[in-house]
N, CA, C and O atoms as a GROMACS GRO file, in nm:
protein
  488
    1UNK      N    1   0.084  -0.119   0.000
    1UNK     CA    2   0.000   0.000   0.000
    1UNK      C    3   0.088   0.124   0.000
    1UNK      O    4   0.184   0.134   0.077
    2UNK      N    5   0.054   0.218  -0.087
    2UNK     CA    6   0.130   0.343  -0.098
    2UNK      C    7   0.049   0.457  -0.036
    2UNK      O    8  -0.059   0.492  -0.084
    3UNK      N    9   0.104   0.514   0.071
    3UNK     CA   10   0.042   0.623   0.144
    3UNK      C   11   0.106   0.753   0.095
    3UNK      O   12   0.229   0.766   0.095
    4UNK      N   13   0.024   0.849   0.055
    4UNK     CA   14   0.074   0.978   0.007
    4UNK      C   15   0.036   1.086   0.107
    4UNK      O   16  -0.077   1.092   0.155
    5UNK      N   17   0.134   1.172   0.139
    5UNK     CA   18   0.112   1.281   0.235
    5UNK      C   19   0.177   1.408   0.181
    5UNK      O   20   0.293   1.404   0.140
    6UNK      N   21   0.105   1.522   0.178
    6UNK     CA   22   0.169   1.648   0.142
    6UNK      C   23   0.260   1.692   0.257
    6UNK      O   24   0.218   1.698   0.372
    7UNK      N   25   0.387   1.722   0.225
    7UNK     CA   26   0.484   1.756   0.330
    7UNK      C   27   0.558   1.885   0.296
    7UNK      O   28   0.567   1.925   0.180
    8UNK      N   29   0.611   1.947   0.400
    8UNK     CA   30   0.683   2.073   0.384
    8UNK      C   31   0.830   2.054   0.346
    8UNK      O   32   0.889   2.141   0.283
    9UNK      N   33   0.888   1.940   0.385
    9UNK     CA   34   1.030   1.913   0.359
    9UNK      C   35   1.048   1.769   0.316
    9UNK      O   36   0.960   1.685   0.337
   10UNK      N   37   1.161   1.739   0.254
   10UNK     CA   38   1.195   1.603   0.213
   10UNK      C   39   1.256   1.527   0.331
   10UNK      O   40   1.375   1.496   0.331
   11UNK      N   41   1.173   1.498   0.430
   11UNK     CA   42   1.220   1.432   0.552
   11UNK      C   43   1.103   1.365   0.621
   11UNK      O   44   0.992   1.418   0.623
   12UNK      N   45   1.128   1.247   0.679
   12UNK     CA   46   1.024   1.181   0.758
   12UNK      C   47   0.993   1.261   0.885
   12UNK      O   48   0.890   1.240   0.948
   13UNK      N   49   1.083   1.352   0.923
   13UNK     CA   50   1.061   1.438   1.037
   13UNK      C   51   0.986   1.565   1.001
   13UNK      O   52   0.966   1.651   1.087
   14UNK      N   53   0.944   1.577   0.877
   14UNK     CA   54   0.874   1.695   0.829
   14UNK      C   55   0.735   1.707   0.890
   14UNK      O   56   0.681   1.612   0.947
   15UNK      N   57   0.680   1.826   0.876
   15UNK     CA   58   0.540   1.849   0.910
   15UNK      C   59   0.454   1.823   0.788
   15UNK      O   60   0.499   1.837   0.674
   16UNK      N   61   0.331   1.784   0.812
   16UNK     CA   62   0.232   1.773   0.707
   16UNK      C   63   0.201   1.914   0.658
   16UNK      O   64   0.184   2.005   0.739
   17UNK      N   65   0.195   1.932   0.528
   17UNK     CA   66   0.162   2.063   0.472
   17UNK      C   67   0.013   2.088   0.489
   17UNK      O   68  -0.069   1.998   0.471
   18UNK      N   69  -0.021   2.211   0.524
   18UNK     CA   70  -0.161   2.248   0.546
   18UNK      C   71  -0.239   2.266   0.416
   18UNK      O   72  -0.362   2.256   0.416
   19UNK      N   73  -0.170   2.291   0.306
   19UNK     CA   74  -0.238   2.319   0.179
   19UNK      C   75  -0.199   2.214   0.076
   19UNK      O   76  -0.086   2.215   0.027
   20UNK      N   77  -0.290   2.125   0.045
   20UNK     CA   78  -0.264   2.013  -0.044
   20UNK      C   79  -0.208   2.054  -0.180
   20UNK      O   80  -0.101   2.009  -0.218
   21UNK      N   81  -0.278   2.140  -0.252
   21UNK     CA   82  -0.240   2.174  -0.389
   21UNK      C   83  -0.110   2.251  -0.402
   21UNK      O   84  -0.046   2.247  -0.507
   22UNK      N   85  -0.071   2.321  -0.297
   22UNK     CA   86   0.050   2.403  -0.303
   22UNK      C   87   0.161   2.351  -0.212
   22UNK      O   88   0.257   2.423  -0.182
   23UNK      N   89   0.148   2.228  -0.168
   23UNK     CA   90   0.255   2.168  -0.088
   23UNK      C   91   0.383   2.161  -0.170
   23UNK      O   92   0.376   2.137  -0.290
   24UNK      N   93   0.498   2.181  -0.110
   24UNK     CA   94   0.621   2.173  -0.188
   24UNK      C   95   0.654   2.030  -0.234
   24UNK      O   96   0.709   2.010  -0.343
   25UNK      N   97   0.618   1.930  -0.150
   25UNK     CA   98   0.655   1.792  -0.180
   25UNK      C   99   0.543   1.697  -0.139
   25UNK      O  100   0.457   1.730  -0.058
   26UNK      N  101   0.549   1.578  -0.196
   26UNK     CA  102   0.465   1.468  -0.150
   26UNK      C  103   0.557   1.357  -0.102
   26UNK      O  104   0.656   1.323  -0.166
   27UNK      N  105   0.523   1.301   0.013
   27UNK     CA  106   0.588   1.181   0.062
   27UNK      C  107   0.504   1.064   0.011
   27UNK      O  108   0.382   1.063   0.025
   28UNK      N  109   0.572   0.967  -0.046
   28UNK     CA  110   0.506   0.841  -0.080
   28UNK      C  111   0.570   0.735   0.008
   28UNK      O  112   0.688   0.703  -0.007
   29UNK      N  113   0.491   0.683   0.099
   29UNK     CA  114   0.542   0.585   0.195
   29UNK      C  115   0.485   0.448   0.160
   29UNK      O  116   0.364   0.428   0.160
   30UNK      N  117   0.572   0.355   0.129
   30UNK     CA  118   0.533   0.219   0.098
   30UNK      C  119   0.519   0.142   0.229
   30UNK      O  120   0.618   0.110   0.294
   31UNK      N  121   0.398   0.113   0.266
   31UNK     CA  122   0.369   0.052   0.396
   31UNK      C  123   0.432  -0.087   0.409
   31UNK      O  124   0.483  -0.122   0.516
   32UNK      N  125   0.429  -0.166   0.304
   32UNK     CA  126   0.482  -0.302   0.312
   32UNK      C  127   0.634  -0.303   0.324
   32UNK      O  128   0.690  -0.377   0.405
   33UNK      N  129   0.702  -0.220   0.243
   33UNK     CA  130   0.848  -0.217   0.242
   33UNK      C  131   0.907  -0.118   0.342
   33UNK      O  132   1.028  -0.116   0.365
   34UNK      N  133   0.820  -0.034   0.401
   34UNK     CA  134   0.862   0.070   0.495
   34UNK      C  135   0.969   0.162   0.433
   34UNK      O  136   1.067   0.199   0.498
   35UNK      N  137   0.948   0.197   0.306
   35UNK     CA  138   1.040   0.285   0.234
   35UNK      C  139   0.967   0.413   0.197
   35UNK      O  140   0.847   0.412   0.167
   36UNK      N  141   1.042   0.523   0.200
   36UNK     CA  142   0.982   0.651   0.163
   36UNK      C  143   1.049   0.707   0.038
   36UNK      O  144   1.166   0.683   0.010
   37UNK      N  145   0.968   0.783  -0.034
   37UNK     CA  146   1.015   0.854  -0.153
   37UNK      C  147   0.952   0.992  -0.148
   37UNK      O  148   0.835   1.006  -0.112
   38UNK      N  149   1.029   1.093  -0.184
   38UNK     CA  150   0.976   1.229  -0.186
   38UNK      C  151   0.976   1.277  -0.330
   38UNK      O  152   1.074   1.262  -0.402
   39UNK      N  153   0.864   1.334  -0.371
   39UNK     CA  154   0.856   1.389  -0.506
   39UNK      C  155   0.814   1.535  -0.498
   39UNK      O  156   0.737   1.575  -0.410
   40UNK      N  157   0.865   1.612  -0.589
   40UNK     CA  158   0.833   1.755  -0.594
   40UNK      C  159   0.692   1.773  -0.647
   40UNK      O  160   0.650   1.703  -0.740
   41UNK      N  161   0.620   1.865  -0.588
   41UNK     CA  162   0.487   1.900  -0.638
   41UNK      C  163   0.504   2.009  -0.743
   41UNK      O  164   0.513   2.127  -0.711
   42UNK      N  165   0.509   1.968  -0.868
   42UNK     CA  166   0.529   2.063  -0.978
   42UNK      C  167   0.408   2.154  -0.997
   42UNK      O  168   0.416   2.251  -1.072
   43UNK      N  169   0.298   2.125  -0.931
   43UNK     CA  170   0.178   2.209  -0.940
   43UNK      C  171   0.182   2.327  -0.843
   43UNK      O  172   0.099   2.417  -0.853
   44UNK      N  173   0.276   2.326  -0.750
   44UNK     CA  174   0.273   2.425  -0.641
   44UNK      C  175   0.282   2.570  -0.688
   44UNK      O  176   0.231   2.659  -0.620
   45UNK      N  177   0.344   2.595  -0.801
   45UNK     CA  178   0.356   2.733  -0.850
   45UNK      C  179   0.262   2.764  -0.966
   45UNK      O  180   0.277   2.865  -1.034
   46UNK      N  181   0.165   2.677  -0.989
   46UNK     CA  182   0.069   2.698  -1.098
   46UNK      C  183  -0.014   2.822  -1.072
   46UNK      O  184  -0.049   2.853  -0.959
   47UNK      N  185  -0.045   2.891  -1.179
   47UNK     CA  186  -0.130   3.010  -1.166
   47UNK      C  187  -0.272   2.972  -1.128
   47UNK      O  188  -0.341   3.049  -1.061
   48UNK      N  189  -0.315   2.857  -1.168
   48UNK     CA  190  -0.449   2.810  -1.134
   48UNK      C  191  -0.455   2.660  -1.147
   48UNK      O  192  -0.371   2.599  -1.213
   49UNK      N  193  -0.553   2.600  -1.085
   49UNK     CA  194  -0.572   2.457  -1.095
   49UNK      C  195  -0.468   2.373  -1.023
   49UNK      O  196  -0.448   2.257  -1.057
   50UNK      N  197  -0.402   2.431  -0.922
   50UNK     CA  198  -0.296   2.359  -0.851
   50UNK      C  199  -0.349   2.232  -0.784
   50UNK      O  200  -0.281   2.130  -0.784
   51UNK      N  201  -0.468   2.238  -0.728
   51UNK     CA  202  -0.525   2.122  -0.660
   51UNK      C  203  -0.548   2.006  -0.755
   51UNK      O  204  -0.516   1.891  -0.723
   52UNK      N  205  -0.603   2.035  -0.872
   52UNK     CA  206  -0.629   1.930  -0.971
   52UNK      C  207  -0.497   1.871  -1.019
   52UNK      O  208  -0.484   1.749  -1.032
   53UNK      N  209  -0.400   1.957  -1.046
   53UNK     CA  210  -0.268   1.909  -1.093
   53UNK      C  211  -0.198   1.827  -0.986
   53UNK      O  212  -0.137   1.724  -1.016
   54UNK      N  213  -0.206   1.871  -0.861
   54UNK     CA  214  -0.146   1.797  -0.750
   54UNK      C  215  -0.216   1.662  -0.734
   54UNK      O  216  -0.151   1.560  -0.709
   55UNK      N  217  -0.346   1.661  -0.748
   55UNK     CA  218  -0.422   1.534  -0.738
   55UNK      C  219  -0.377   1.438  -0.847
   55UNK      O  220  -0.367   1.317  -0.823
   56UNK      N  221  -0.351   1.490  -0.965
   56UNK     CA  222  -0.306   1.403  -1.074
   56UNK      C  223  -0.168   1.345  -1.044
   56UNK      O  224  -0.138   1.232  -1.084
   57UNK      N  225  -0.084   1.421  -0.974
   57UNK     CA  226   0.047   1.369  -0.933
   57UNK      C  227   0.028   1.250  -0.838
   57UNK      O  228   0.099   1.150  -0.849
   58UNK      N  229  -0.067   1.262  -0.747
   58UNK     CA  230  -0.097   1.152  -0.654
   58UNK      C  231  -0.141   1.029  -0.733
   58UNK      O  232  -0.096   0.918  -0.707
   59UNK      N  233  -0.230   1.050  -0.829
   59UNK     CA  234  -0.281   0.940  -0.912
   59UNK      C  235  -0.168   0.878  -0.994
   59UNK      O  236  -0.153   0.756  -0.999
   60UNK      N  237  -0.088   0.963  -1.060
   60UNK     CA  238   0.020   0.915  -1.147
   60UNK      C  239   0.126   0.836  -1.071
   60UNK      O  240   0.192   0.749  -1.127
   61UNK      N  241   0.142   0.867  -0.942
   61UNK     CA  242   0.240   0.797  -0.860
   61UNK      C  243   0.180   0.678  -0.786
   61UNK      O  244   0.238   0.625  -0.691
   62UNK      N  245   0.062   0.639  -0.830
   62UNK     CA  246  -0.004   0.518  -0.782
   62UNK      C  247  -0.027   0.513  -0.631
   62UNK      O  248  -0.004   0.412  -0.565
   63UNK      N  249  -0.074   0.627  -0.579
   63UNK     CA  250  -0.111   0.629  -0.438
   63UNK      C  251  -0.235   0.545  -0.414
   63UNK      O  252  -0.324   0.539  -0.499
   64UNK      N  253  -0.241   0.481  -0.299
   64UNK     CA  254  -0.360   0.406  -0.260
   64UNK      C  255  -0.443   0.483  -0.160
   64UNK      O  256  -0.566   0.469  -0.154
   65UNK      N  257  -0.374   0.567  -0.079
   65UNK     CA  258  -0.437   0.643   0.027
   65UNK      C  259  -0.370   0.779   0.034
   65UNK      O  260  -0.248   0.790   0.019
   66UNK      N  261  -0.449   0.884   0.056
   66UNK     CA  262  -0.397   1.018   0.078
   66UNK      C  263  -0.431   1.059   0.221
   66UNK      O  264  -0.546   1.050   0.263
   67UNK      N  265  -0.328   1.104   0.296
   67UNK     CA  266  -0.349   1.159   0.430
   67UNK      C  267  -0.324   1.309   0.419
   67UNK      O  268  -0.213   1.350   0.384
   68UNK      N  269  -0.423   1.390   0.449
   68UNK     CA  270  -0.411   1.535   0.433
   68UNK      C  271  -0.507   1.606   0.530
   68UNK      O  272  -0.611   1.551   0.566
   69UNK      N  273  -0.472   1.728   0.571
   69UNK     CA  274  -0.562   1.800   0.662
   69UNK      C  275  -0.685   1.856   0.591
   69UNK      O  276  -0.790   1.876   0.653
   70UNK      N  277  -0.671   1.883   0.461
   70UNK     CA  278  -0.783   1.938   0.385
   70UNK      C  279  -0.760   1.915   0.236
   70UNK      O  280  -0.648   1.890   0.191
   71UNK      N  281  -0.869   1.925   0.161
   71UNK     CA  282  -0.860   1.904   0.017
   71UNK      C  283  -0.979   1.973  -0.049
   71UNK      O  284  -1.090   1.972   0.005
   72UNK      N  285  -0.955   2.034  -0.163
   72UNK     CA  286  -1.061   2.102  -0.236
   72UNK      C  287  -1.147   2.006  -0.316
   72UNK      O  288  -1.108   1.892  -0.342
   73UNK      N  289  -1.264   2.053  -0.354
   73UNK     CA  290  -1.362   1.971  -0.425
   73UNK      C  291  -1.306   1.913  -0.555
   73UNK      O  292  -1.320   1.793  -0.578
   74UNK      N  293  -1.244   1.994  -0.639
   74UNK     CA  294  -1.196   1.945  -0.768
   74UNK      C  295  -1.085   1.841  -0.751
   74UNK      O  296  -1.083   1.740  -0.821
   75UNK      N  297  -0.994   1.866  -0.660
   75UNK     CA  298  -0.887   1.770  -0.633
   75UNK      C  299  -0.946   1.640  -0.577
   75UNK      O  300  -0.904   1.531  -0.615
   76UNK      N  301  -1.042   1.652  -0.488
   76UNK     CA  302  -1.107   1.535  -0.431
   76UNK      C  303  -1.174   1.451  -0.539
   76UNK      O  304  -1.166   1.328  -0.535
   77UNK      N  305  -1.238   1.516  -0.634
   77UNK     CA  306  -1.304   1.443  -0.742
   77UNK      C  307  -1.203   1.362  -0.823
   77UNK      O  308  -1.231   1.248  -0.860
   78UNK      N  309  -1.085   1.420  -0.850
   78UNK     CA  310  -0.980   1.348  -0.924
   78UNK      C  311  -0.931   1.229  -0.842
   78UNK      O  312  -0.919   1.118  -0.895
   79UNK      N  313  -0.904   1.252  -0.716
   79UNK     CA  314  -0.849   1.147  -0.629
   79UNK      C  315  -0.950   1.033  -0.609
   79UNK      O  316  -0.916   0.916  -0.622
   80UNK      N  317  -1.072   1.068  -0.577
   80UNK     CA  318  -1.174   0.964  -0.556
   80UNK      C  319  -1.209   0.894  -0.687
   80UNK      O  320  -1.245   0.776  -0.686
   81UNK      N  321  -1.199   0.966  -0.799
   81UNK     CA  322  -1.222   0.905  -0.929
   81UNK      C  323  -1.122   0.794  -0.959
   81UNK      O  324  -1.152   0.702  -1.035
   82UNK      N  325  -1.004   0.804  -0.900
   82UNK     CA  326  -0.900   0.702  -0.915
   82UNK      C  327  -0.910   0.597  -0.803
   82UNK      O  328  -0.821   0.512  -0.788
   83UNK      N  329  -1.018   0.604  -0.724
   83UNK     CA  330  -1.043   0.510  -0.615
   83UNK      C  331  -0.935   0.514  -0.507
   83UNK      O  332  -0.901   0.412  -0.447
   84UNK      N  333  -0.882   0.634  -0.482
   84UNK     CA  334  -0.787   0.658  -0.375
   84UNK      C  335  -0.866   0.711  -0.256
   84UNK      O  336  -0.943   0.806  -0.269
   85UNK      N  337  -0.848   0.651  -0.141
   85UNK     CA  338  -0.919   0.695  -0.020
   85UNK      C  339  -0.845   0.812   0.044
   85UNK      O  340  -0.722   0.818   0.042
   86UNK      N  341  -0.922   0.904   0.102
   86UNK     CA  342  -0.866   1.023   0.165
   86UNK      C  343  -0.899   1.022   0.314
   86UNK      O  344  -1.014   1.006   0.354
   87UNK      N  345  -0.795   1.039   0.396
   87UNK     CA  346  -0.811   1.044   0.541
   87UNK      C  347  -0.759   1.177   0.594
   87UNK      O  348  -0.663   1.233   0.541
   88UNK      N  349  -0.823   1.225   0.700
   88UNK     CA  350  -0.786   1.353   0.761
   88UNK      C  351  -0.673   1.333   0.861
   88UNK      O  352  -0.683   1.251   0.953
   89UNK      N  353  -0.564   1.408   0.842
   89UNK     CA  354  -0.455   1.403   0.939
   89UNK      C  355  -0.501   1.464   1.071
   89UNK      O  356  -0.590   1.549   1.074
   90UNK      N  357  -0.439   1.417   1.180
   90UNK     CA  358  -0.479   1.465   1.313
   90UNK      C  359  -0.372   1.552   1.379
   90UNK      O  360  -0.400   1.620   1.478
   91UNK      N  361  -0.253   1.551   1.324
   91UNK     CA  362  -0.145   1.631   1.382
   91UNK      C  363  -0.056   1.679   1.268
   91UNK      O  364  -0.079   1.646   1.152
   92UNK      N  365   0.046   1.755   1.302
   92UNK     CA  366   0.140   1.804   1.201
   92UNK      C  367   0.250   1.701   1.171
   92UNK      O  368   0.318   1.714   1.070
   93UNK      N  369   0.267   1.603   1.256
   93UNK     CA  370   0.375   1.505   1.243
   93UNK      C  371   0.343   1.399   1.137
   93UNK      O  372   0.240   1.332   1.144
   94UNK      N  373   0.432   1.385   1.040
   94UNK     CA  374   0.417   1.282   0.938
   94UNK      C  375   0.415   1.144   1.003
   94UNK      O  376   0.327   1.063   0.975
   95UNK      N  377   0.512   1.118   1.089
   95UNK     CA  378   0.524   0.987   1.152
   95UNK      C  379   0.400   0.952   1.234
   95UNK      O  380   0.352   0.839   1.227
   96UNK      N  381   0.349   1.047   1.311
   96UNK     CA  382   0.230   1.022   1.393
   96UNK      C  383   0.109   0.986   1.306
   96UNK      O  384   0.032   0.897   1.340
   97UNK      N  385   0.094   1.056   1.194
   97UNK     CA  386  -0.020   1.030   1.107
   97UNK      C  387  -0.009   0.894   1.039
   97UNK      O  388  -0.110   0.826   1.021
   98UNK      N  389   0.110   0.853   1.002
   98UNK     CA  390   0.129   0.719   0.946
   98UNK      C  391   0.094   0.613   1.051
   98UNK      O  392   0.026   0.515   1.021
   99UNK      N  393   0.141   0.634   1.173
   99UNK     CA  394   0.111   0.540   1.282
   99UNK      C  395  -0.040   0.532   1.307
   99UNK      O  396  -0.094   0.423   1.324
  100UNK      N  397  -0.106   0.646   1.310
  100UNK     CA  398  -0.250   0.648   1.334
  100UNK      C  399  -0.326   0.581   1.219
  100UNK      O  400  -0.424   0.511   1.241
  101UNK      N  401  -0.280   0.602   1.096
  101UNK     CA  402  -0.344   0.534   0.984
  101UNK      C  403  -0.326   0.383   0.998
  101UNK      O  404  -0.421   0.307   0.979
  102UNK      N  405  -0.205   0.341   1.030
  102UNK     CA  406  -0.176   0.198   1.043
  102UNK      C  407  -0.256   0.131   1.153
  102UNK      O  408  -0.286   0.012   1.145
  103UNK      N  409  -0.292   0.206   1.257
  103UNK     CA  410  -0.372   0.149   1.366
  103UNK      C  411  -0.522   0.170   1.344
  103UNK      O  412  -0.604   0.128   1.427
  104UNK      N  413  -0.558   0.234   1.233
  104UNK     CA  414  -0.700   0.252   1.199
  104UNK      C  415  -0.770   0.362   1.274
  104UNK      O  416  -0.893   0.361   1.284
  105UNK      N  417  -0.694   0.459   1.328
  105UNK     CA  418  -0.759   0.565   1.407
  105UNK      C  419  -0.783   0.695   1.330
  105UNK      O  420  -0.848   0.785   1.381
  106UNK      N  421  -0.730   0.706   1.206
  106UNK     CA  422  -0.760   0.826   1.127
  106UNK      C  423  -0.898   0.810   1.063
  106UNK      O  424  -0.936   0.701   1.020
  107UNK      N  425  -0.972   0.919   1.059
  107UNK     CA  426  -1.106   0.918   1.000
  107UNK      C  427  -1.101   0.964   0.856
  107UNK      O  428  -1.012   1.040   0.818
  108UNK      N  429  -1.196   0.919   0.774
  108UNK     CA  430  -1.203   0.969   0.637
  108UNK      C  431  -1.223   1.121   0.637
  108UNK      O  432  -1.288   1.176   0.725
  109UNK      N  433  -1.166   1.188   0.537
  109UNK     CA  434  -1.184   1.333   0.524
  109UNK      C  435  -1.320   1.356   0.459
  109UNK      O  436  -1.340   1.326   0.342
  110UNK      N  437  -1.412   1.410   0.536
  110UNK     CA  438  -1.547   1.434   0.488
  110UNK      C  439  -1.575   1.581   0.461
  110UNK      O  440  -1.663   1.613   0.381
  111UNK      N  441  -1.502   1.670   0.527
  111UNK     CA  442  -1.524   1.814   0.513
  111UNK      C  443  -1.441   1.866   0.395
  111UNK      O  444  -1.328   1.911   0.413
  112UNK      N  445  -1.499   1.859   0.277
  112UNK     CA  446  -1.430   1.902   0.155
  112UNK      C  447  -1.468   2.047   0.126
  112UNK      O  448  -1.586   2.081   0.120
  113UNK      N  449  -1.366   2.132   0.110
  113UNK     CA  450  -1.396   2.274   0.083
  113UNK      C  451  -1.403   2.298  -0.068
  113UNK      O  452  -1.364   2.212  -0.147
  114UNK      N  453  -1.453   2.414  -0.106
  114UNK     CA  454  -1.472   2.444  -0.248
  114UNK      C  455  -1.342   2.475  -0.320
  114UNK      O  456  -1.341   2.481  -0.443
  115UNK      N  457  -1.234   2.494  -0.248
  115UNK     CA  458  -1.104   2.523  -0.311
  115UNK      C  459  -1.067   2.668  -0.292
  115UNK      O  460  -1.150   2.751  -0.254
  116UNK      N  461  -0.941   2.696  -0.318
  116UNK     CA  462  -0.891   2.833  -0.304
  116UNK      C  463  -0.867   2.890  -0.443
  116UNK      O  464  -0.754   2.920  -0.480
  117UNK      N  465  -0.971   2.904  -0.519
  117UNK     CA  466  -0.963   2.946  -0.658
  117UNK      C  467  -0.896   3.083  -0.668
  117UNK      O  468  -0.932   3.177  -0.597
  118UNK      N  469  -0.797   3.091  -0.758
  118UNK     CA  470  -0.726   3.216  -0.779
  118UNK      C  471  -0.614   3.239  -0.681
  118UNK      O  472  -0.550   3.344  -0.684
  119UNK      N  473  -0.587   3.142  -0.593
  119UNK     CA  474  -0.483   3.157  -0.489
  119UNK      C  475  -0.346   3.190  -0.549
  119UNK      O  476  -0.271   3.270  -0.493
  120UNK      N  477  -0.313   3.129  -0.662
  120UNK     CA  478  -0.180   3.146  -0.719
  120UNK      C  479  -0.169   3.263  -0.815
  120UNK      O  480  -0.060   3.291  -0.864
  121UNK      N  481  -0.278   3.330  -0.843
  121UNK     CA  482  -0.274   3.441  -0.938
  121UNK      C  483  -0.209   3.563  -0.877
  121UNK      O  484  -0.221   3.588  -0.757
  122UNK      N  485  -0.140   3.637  -0.960
  122UNK     CA  486  -0.073   3.757  -0.913
  122UNK      C  487  -0.137   3.881  -0.970
  122UNK      O  488  -0.094   3.992  -0.941
   0.00000   0.00000   0.00000
């Protein structure tokens, strides 16, 4: 199982990023092999549609589960369309959220916002 988390730094000690579409990096944690990979979020500087583009990165990297504090409607539609489950993080710690997911204590992310349209425009 591949767990995807938006993160602020390329480190397992990183904090979870508060903004999914504009996170600098994604952590892909392989639960079975206990290996991590960090990929750059090339959507983070997009003028628009960053959430959709970031969601496509999650899909393209074959994520099975996304752990995030929040997600916009359009990004959620892309992710759920690929049958990827979304869970709400409970803390800023990447490690704590992985542990909570593994023990089944994270809840599905149900509070989907409409998105931050125009956030990247100057």
